[in-house]
C-alpha positions in Angstrom: 0.0 0.0 0.0 2.9 2.4 0.5 2.9 3.6 -3.2 -0.7 4.7 -2.7 0.0 6.9 0.3 2.8 8.9 -1.3 5.5 6.6 0.0 6.8 5.1 -3.2 10.4 5.7 -2.1 9.9 3.4 0.9 8.2 0.8 -1.2 11.1 0.8 -3.6 13.5 0.0 -0.7 11.5 -2.7 1.1 12.4 -6.3 0.2 9.5 -8.7 0.9 7.3 -11.3 -0.6 5.9 -10.8 -4.1 2.4 -9.6 -4.6 1.3 -12.9 -6.0 1.4 -14.5 -2.6 3.6 -17.4 -3.6 6.4 -18.4 -1.2 9.8 -17.0 -2.2 12.9 -19.1 -2.3 15.0 -18.3 -0.5 12.8 -16.6 2.1 12.7 -12.8 1.8 14.3 -10.6 4.4 12.1 -9.9 7.5 11.0 -6.4 8.5 13.8 -6.3 11.0 16.6 -7.2 8.5 19.2 -4.5 7.9 18.1 -4.0 4.3 14.5 -3.2 5.5 15.3 -1.1 8.5 15.4 2.2 6.5 11.7 1.5 5.9 10.5 0.0 9.1 12.3 2.6 11.3 10.1 5.2 9.5 6.9 6.4 11.1 4.4 6.8 8.2 2.1 9.8 9.0 -0.9 8.3 7.1 -0.8 5.2 9.4 -0.5 7.2 12.6 -3.6 8.4 14.6 -3.3 11.9 16.1 -4.9 10.7 19.4 -2.0 8.3 20.1 1.5 9.1 21.1 4.1 7.8 18.7 6.1 4.8 19.9 9.5 3.7 18.7 11.8 1.8 21.1 15.5 1.6 20.3 15.5 -1.4 22.6 12.9 -3.2 20.6 14.2 -4.5 17.3 16.4 -1.6 16.3 13.8 1.1 16.6 11.2 -0.4 14.3 8.1 1.9 14.5 4.5 1.4 15.6 1.3 2.5 13.8 -2.4 2.7 14.4 -4.2 0.8 11.6 -4.6 -3.0 11.3 -6.3 -5.5 9.0 -9.5 -7.4 9.5 -9.0 -11.1 10.1 -12.6 -11.9 10.8 -14.9 -12.8 13.6 -12.9 -15.6 15.4 -9.1 -15.5 16.0 -6.0 -15.0 13.9 -5.7 -18.8 13.2 -9.4 -18.9 12.2 -10.2 -21.7 14.5 -14.0 -21.9 14.3 -16.4 -22.0 15.9 -15.1 -19.7 18.7 -17.7 -19.1 21.4 -21.3 -18.3 20.7 -23.4 -15.4 19.6 -25.7 -13.6 22.1 -28.5 -16.2 21.4 -26.2 -19.1 22.2 -25.6 -20.3 18.7 -22.1 -21.1 17.5 -20.1 -18.2 16.3 -19.3 -19.3 12.7 -16.3 -18.0 10.8 -17.5 -16.4 7.6 -14.2 -15.6 5.9 -12.3 -12.3 6.1 -10.5 -9.8 3.8 -7.2 -10.9 5.3 -6.2 -14.2 6.8 -3.4 -16.3 8.3 -3.9 -19.0 5.6 -2.9 -16.5 2.9 0.5 -16.2 4.5 0.7 -20.0 5.1 -0.3 -20.6 1.4 -2.9 -23.2 2.3 -5.2 -24.4 -0.4 -8.4 -22.7 0.8 -10.7 -19.9 -0.4 -8.7 -17.5 1.7 -5.3 -18.7 0.4 -5.1 -16.0 -2.3 -5.8 -12.3 -2.2 -9.5 -11.7 -1.8 -11.3 -10.1 -4.7 -14.3 -7.8 -4.6 -16.4 -10.6 -6.0 -15.5 -12.8 -3.0 -17.1 -10.4 -0.6 -20.6 -11.9 -0.8 -21.9 -9.8 2.1 -21.2 -6.6 0.2 -18.3 -4.2 0.4 -20.4 -1.7 2.4 -21.1 -4.3 5.0 -17.6 -5.7 5.5 -14.7 -4.2 7.5 -11.3 -3.8 5.9 -9.2 -1.9 8.5 -9.6 -0.6 12.0 -7.7 1.5 14.5 -5.5 -0.1 17.1 -3.3 1.4 19.8 0.5 1.8 19.8 1.6 -0.4 22.7 3.8 1.1 25.4 6.8 -0.3 27.3 7.4 -3.2 24.8 3.7 -4.1 24.4 3.5 -5.2 20.7 0.0 -4.0 19.8 0.4 -1.7 16.8 3.8 -3.1 15.9 2.3 -3.4 12.4 5.3 -4.3 10.3 5.1 -7.7 12.1 2.3 -10.2 11.4 1.0 -10.4 15.0 0.9 -6.6 15.3 -1.0 -6.0 12.1 -4.4 -7.6 12.7 -7.7 -7.3 14.6 -10.6 -9.6 15.0 -14.3 -8.8 15.6 -14.7 -11.6 18.2 -15.0 -8.8 20.8 -16.4 -5.3 20.4 -14.2 -2.2 20.1 -12.3 -1.2 23.2 -13.7 -4.1 25.1 -12.7 -4.6 28.8 -12.0 -8.2 27.9 -8.3 -8.9 27.5 -6.7 -9.3 24.1 -5.0 -12.6 23.6 -1.6 -11.9 22.2 0.9 -14.3 20.7 3.1 -14.6 23.8 3.4 -13.2 27.3 6.4 -11.1 26.2 4.1 -9.1 23.9 1.7 -8.2 26.7 2.9 -5.5 29.1 0.2 -5.0 31.7 2.6 -3.3 34.1 2.1 -0.1 32.0 -1.4 1.4 32.7 -1.5 2.9 29.2 -1.9 -0.5 27.7 -5.3 -2.2 27.3 -5.9 -5.6 29.1 -4.1 -8.6 27.5 -3.0 -12.1 28.2 -0.9 -14.7 26.3 -2.3 -17.2 23.9 -2.6 -20.9 24.8 -3.6 -24.1 23.0 -7.2 -23.3 23.9 -7.2 -19.6 23.4 -5.5 -18.6 20.2 -4.4 -15.0 19.3 -7.1 -12.4 18.8 -7.0 -8.6 19.3 -9.9 -6.1 19.5 -10.3 -2.9 17.5 -8.7 -0.3 19.9 -8.3 3.5 20.1 -7.1 6.1 22.5 -10.1 8.5 21.9 -13.5 8.2 23.6 -16.5 6.3 22.3 -15.2 3.9 19.7 -12.9 3.4 16.7 -12.7 4.6 13.2 -12.9 1.8 10.7 -12.6 1.6 6.9 -14.9 -0.7 4.9 -14.2 -2.6 1.7 -16.1 0.0 -0.3 -13.6 2.7 0.7 -16.0 4.4 3.2 -14.9 5.2 6.8 -17.3 5.0 9.8 -16.9 5.7 13.5 -17.9 2.5 15.2 -19.2 2.9 18.7 -17.9 0.8 21.6 -21.6 0.0 22.3 -22.3 -1.7 18.9 -24.1 -5.0 19.3 -21.7 -7.9 19.5 -23.4 -9.9 16.8 -23.5 -7.0 14.4 -19.8 -6.3 15.0 -19.0 -9.9 14.3 -21.1 -9.9 11.1 -19.3 -6.8 9.9 -16.1 -8.8 10.2 -17.0 -11.5 7.7 -17.0 -11.6 3.9 -19.4 -14.4 3.3 -21.4 -14.9 6.4 -24.7 -14.0 4.6 -25.9 -12.3 7.8 -28.9 -9.9 7.6 -27.5 -6.6 8.7 -29.5 -3.7 9.9 -28.3 -0.1 10.5 -25.1 0.1 12.4 
């Protein structure tokens, strides 16, 4: 996306996997590799929310920066283990696909294994979340560390800015000793990684939809509606949100 937010120079420097999604051989350099640090040490203004304080820790992977916008992985968890929990009527919470997915990176042979096209969004682009806000974690907390896979996603399993703890990839990514960080815990074999949409301003989060529109989504949105907005092919009957 960098070329489309006036950052072509950064895009030209970055060495990563090709746009076709096929595994590269040998593996491309990571975001923290020396060749990519001129890019990942850069705070991109377009990806930074004015309500948050910019975070860059020299002690954390050579000063790689944090940002405030993350991709929609759907209504369960990052690994898309479904069903996860129940809806408010007690029915299983069924995974209905998402614009972004873990399987795309793993190159599994599934519907989500390739880049999602507009035609794949059966629920309609105006009813499907694409990106949301997150917070820049403090004191080594890795939420918002968006150059890295586990810092670049959110799920709609919980509502925006929920009091329920996020489930992060490891205990080292969760720093509850800093009161500026939202609640979190480490993933386990039973509770896989998922992160809520988060912000540091009152009332809710700003979210971009697949049709290009941006809406302010209130923390009080009904849980079922929020989960439905996270899917691409759940075929849910959505009302006003």
